[in-house]
C-alpha positions as CSV (number, residue, x, y, z in Angstrom):
1,R,10.7,-39.8,6.3
2,N,12.5,-36.8,7.8
3,I,11.2,-34.5,5.1
4,D,7.6,-35.7,5.6
5,A,8.0,-35.3,9.4
6,E,9.2,-31.8,9.0
7,R,6.4,-30.9,6.7
8,D,3.8,-32.4,9.1
9,A,5.4,-30.5,12.0
10,Q,5.4,-27.2,10.0
11,K,1.7,-27.8,9.0
12,Q,0.8,-28.4,12.7
13,R,2.6,-25.2,13.7
14,E,0.8,-23.2,11.1
15,T,-2.5,-24.6,12.0
16,Y,-1.9,-23.9,15.7
17,I,-0.9,-20.3,15.1
18,S,-3.8,-19.7,12.7
19,T,-6.3,-21.2,15.1
20,L,-4.8,-19.3,18.1
21,S,-4.8,-16.0,16.1
22,H,-8.4,-16.6,15.0
23,D,-9.5,-17.4,18.6
24,L,-7.8,-14.2,19.9
25,K,-9.5,-12.0,17.3
26,I,-13.0,-12.7,18.7
27,P,-12.5,-11.5,22.3
28,T,-10.3,-8.6,21.0
29,L,-13.2,-7.5,18.7
30,A,-15.6,-7.8,21.5
31,Q,-13.4,-5.5,23.6
32,I,-13.2,-3.0,20.8
33,R,-17.0,-2.9,20.3
34,A,-17.6,-2.5,24.1
35,L,-15.0,0.3,24.4
36,E,-16.5,2.1,21.4
37,L,-20.0,2.1,23.0
38,I,-18.5,3.6,26.2
39,V,-16.4,6.2,24.4
40,N,-19.4,7.3,22.3
41,E,-21.4,7.6,25.6
42,K,-24.0,5.0,24.6
43,M,-23.7,3.7,28.2
44,G,-23.8,7.1,29.9
45,K,-21.7,10.2,30.3
46,I,-18.0,10.1,30.8
47,N,-15.5,12.8,31.9
48,D,-12.4,13.9,29.9
49,G,-10.0,11.9,32.0
50,Q,-12.0,8.7,31.5
51,R,-12.3,9.4,27.7
52,E,-8.5,9.8,27.4
53,I,-7.8,6.5,29.2
54,L,-10.5,4.7,27.2
55,N,-9.2,6.1,23.9
56,L,-5.7,4.9,24.7
57,T,-7.0,1.4,25.6
58,L,-9.1,1.4,22.4
59,D,-6.0,2.3,20.3
60,S,-4.2,-0.6,21.9
61,C,-7.0,-3.0,21.0
62,Y,-7.0,-1.7,17.4
63,C,-3.3,-2.4,17.2
64,M,-3.7,-5.9,18.6
65,Y,-6.6,-6.6,16.2
66,D,-4.5,-5.4,13.2
67,M,-1.5,-7.6,14.3
68,L,-3.7,-10.7,14.6
69,S,-5.3,-10.0,11.2
70,T,-1.8,-9.6,9.7
71,I,-0.7,-13.0,11.2
72,L,-3.8,-14.7,9.9
73,A,-3.5,-13.2,6.4
74,T,0.2,-14.1,6.3
75,Y,-0.4,-17.8,7.0
76,K,-3.2,-17.9,4.4
77,Y,-0.8,-16.6,1.8
78,E,1.9,-19.0,3.0
79,N,-0.5,-21.9,2.5
80,N,-2.0,-20.7,-0.8
81,D,-5.4,-20.4,1.0
82,M,-6.2,-16.8,0.1
83,T,-9.0,-16.2,-2.5
84,L,-8.9,-12.9,-4.2
85,N,-12.2,-11.1,-5.0
86,Y,-11.6,-8.8,-7.9
87,E,-13.5,-5.6,-8.3
88,K,-12.8,-2.2,-9.9
89,I,-10.8,0.0,-7.5
90,H,-10.3,3.8,-7.8
91,M,-6.7,4.1,-6.6
92,L,-6.9,7.8,-5.5
93,K,-9.9,7.0,-3.2
94,L,-8.2,3.8,-1.9
95,L,-5.0,5.6,-1.0
96,D,-6.9,8.4,0.7
97,E,-8.5,5.8,3.0
98,C,-5.1,4.3,3.6
99,F,-3.5,7.6,4.6
100,S,-6.4,8.3,6.9
101,K,-5.5,5.1,8.9
102,S,-2.1,6.7,9.7
103,Y,-3.5,10.2,10.4
104,K,-2.7,10.2,14.1
105,D,0.9,9.2,13.6
106,M,1.3,11.8,10.8
107,R,-0.2,14.5,13.0
108,H,2.1,13.6,15.9
109,K,5.2,13.9,13.6
110,N,3.8,16.9,11.7
111,I,4.1,15.0,8.4
112,R,2.2,16.3,5.4
113,I,0.9,14.4,2.4
114,K,1.3,15.6,-1.2
115,V,-0.6,13.6,-3.8
116,Q,0.3,14.0,-7.5
117,A,-2.1,12.4,-10.0
118,K,-2.3,13.5,-13.6
119,D,-5.3,11.2,-14.0
120,K,-7.5,11.3,-10.9
121,F,-9.6,8.4,-12.1
122,V,-6.8,5.8,-12.4
123,S,-8.3,2.4,-11.5
124,L,-7.5,-1.3,-11.7
125,Y,-9.2,-4.6,-10.9
126,A,-8.0,-6.1,-7.6
127,D,-9.1,-7.4,-4.3
128,K,-10.0,-4.1,-2.5
129,N,-9.6,-5.3,1.1
130,Q,-6.3,-7.0,0.4
131,M,-4.9,-4.1,-1.6
132,K,-6.0,-1.7,1.1
133,K,-4.2,-3.8,3.7
134,A,-1.0,-3.8,1.6
135,F,-1.0,0.0,1.2
136,E,-1.9,0.6,4.8
137,N,1.1,-1.5,5.9
138,L,3.4,0.3,3.4
139,I,2.2,3.8,4.4
140,N,2.4,3.0,8.1
141,Y,6.0,1.9,7.6
142,C,6.8,5.0,5.6
143,V,5.3,7.3,8.2
144,S,7.1,5.6,11.1
145,N,10.5,6.0,9.3
146,A,10.0,9.5,7.8
147,Y,11.6,12.5,9.5
148,E,9.4,14.8,11.5
149,D,8.2,18.1,9.9
150,T,8.5,16.6,6.3
151,E,6.2,15.5,3.6
152,I,5.4,12.2,1.9
153,V,5.0,12.6,-1.9
154,C,2.6,10.1,-3.4
155,E,2.5,9.8,-7.2
156,I,-0.2,7.9,-9.0
157,G,-0.2,7.2,-12.7
158,K,-0.4,4.7,-15.5
159,H,2.2,3.4,-17.9
160,N,0.2,3.3,-21.1
161,D,2.9,1.4,-23.0
162,E,3.1,-1.3,-20.3
163,N,-0.5,-1.1,-19.2
164,N,0.6,-0.9,-15.5
165,V,-0.7,1.3,-12.7
166,F,2.2,2.8,-10.6
167,I,2.2,4.3,-7.1
168,S,5.2,5.8,-5.5
169,L,5.9,7.0,-2.0
170,G,8.8,9.4,-1.6
171,F,9.9,10.9,1.7
172,E,12.9,12.0,3.7
173,S,14.2,9.3,6.1
174,P,17.5,7.7,7.0
175,Y,19.6,6.0,4.3
176,V,18.9,2.3,3.9
177,S,21.7,0.0,2.6
178,S,21.1,-2.3,-0.3
179,E,21.5,-5.3,2.0
180,T,18.8,-4.1,4.3
181,I,16.5,-3.4,1.3
182,Q,17.0,-7.0,0.1
183,N,16.0,-8.4,3.5
184,M,13.3,-5.9,4.6
185,F,10.4,-7.8,2.9
186,R,11.4,-11.2,4.4
187,M,9.1,-12.8,6.9
188,Y,11.3,-13.0,9.9
189,T,13.7,-10.2,9.3
190,T,14.6,-8.2,12.4
191,S,17.5,-6.1,13.8
192,A,18.4,-4.2,16.9
193,E,17.2,-0.8,15.6
194,K,13.9,-2.3,14.7
195,M,13.1,-3.9,18.0
196,D,10.9,-0.9,18.9
197,K,8.8,-1.6,15.9
198,V,7.5,-5.0,16.6
199,G,5.7,-6.6,13.6
200,S,7.0,-4.2,11.0
201,S,8.8,-6.9,9.0
202,L,5.7,-9.1,9.0
203,S,3.6,-6.2,7.8
204,L,6.0,-5.5,4.9
205,Y,6.2,-9.2,4.1
206,L,2.4,-9.4,3.9
207,A,2.2,-6.3,1.7
208,K,4.7,-7.8,-0.7
209,Q,2.7,-11.1,-0.8
210,I,-0.5,-9.2,-1.6
211,I,1.3,-7.2,-4.4
212,N,2.8,-10.4,-5.7
213,A,-0.6,-12.1,-5.7
214,H,-1.8,-9.4,-8.1
215,N,1.3,-10.0,-10.3
216,G,2.8,-6.7,-9.2
217,K,6.2,-5.7,-7.8
218,I,7.7,-3.4,-5.2
219,N,11.0,-1.6,-5.7
220,V,12.8,0.4,-3.0
221,E,15.4,3.1,-3.7
222,S,17.4,4.8,-1.0
223,K,19.7,7.7,-1.6
224,K,22.5,8.8,0.7
225,S,20.9,12.2,0.7
226,N,18.4,10.6,3.1
227,Y,15.5,10.3,0.6
228,N,13.7,7.0,0.1
229,N,11.3,6.0,-2.6
230,Y,8.9,3.0,-2.6
231,S,7.5,2.3,-6.0
232,I,4.7,-0.2,-6.7
233,E,3.6,-1.4,-10.1
234,I,0.5,-3.4,-10.6
235,P,-0.8,-4.6,-14.0
236,C,-4.2,-3.5,-15.2
237,I,-6.7,-6.3,-15.8
238,N,-8.8,-6.4,-18.8
239,E,-12.5,-6.2,-17.7
240,C,-13.6,-8.7,-20.3
241,K,-11.2,-11.3,-18.8
242,L,-12.0,-10.5,-15.2
243,S,-14.4,-13.5,-14.7
244,A,-11.9,-15.9,-16.2
245,I,-9.0,-14.6,-13.9
246,A,-11.2,-14.7,-10.8
247,C,-11.8,-18.4,-11.4
């Protein structure tokens, strides 16, 4: 009885959070669209001071919308309620779009991106929107932790012997202990030094859930020389078997 009661209570909490997050997304999206119209001067001319304030408010709304989307997606994965829509993805193009999402933060910290890809046409079959979300979260976390005036080296390739696509993100940042690495992808992990990065653990957790859903894996290596590397491996999917897997 106690177990059933706990399960029912957990389900009610998840339903409440999911519904609340969904209901909050609608007005937030309305605010974003309204602010975009004003910033783009569709409602009349604005001065530089007004534009600056509106852009700051718009960035805040974007952040809120991303957080709500992360919460919703997390609970869908938790409840096995996420359906993956497989399609062919060109990884170089996808990663370029993901890096663009963090452009402002990279420019603020003067972080450069160096992409190394022997095969510029490496591709795999996956859910594009979900995979994009996973790498946006990972890249954002890397950028927020990387030292200023450094570069993030992104390597893309394919293990022909294992039929896996690999992506690695290497950058200079503070050393991370093995204990922290073990906990960093857990749902509710937090610590004093991370309190100024609200939602980072949930974003990493969601990224790992997405990679896991594609039968992939994430490995983190941190060196005491203050160099960290995040490596992701995702198996390629045989195009002929795609329809069977999607079902």
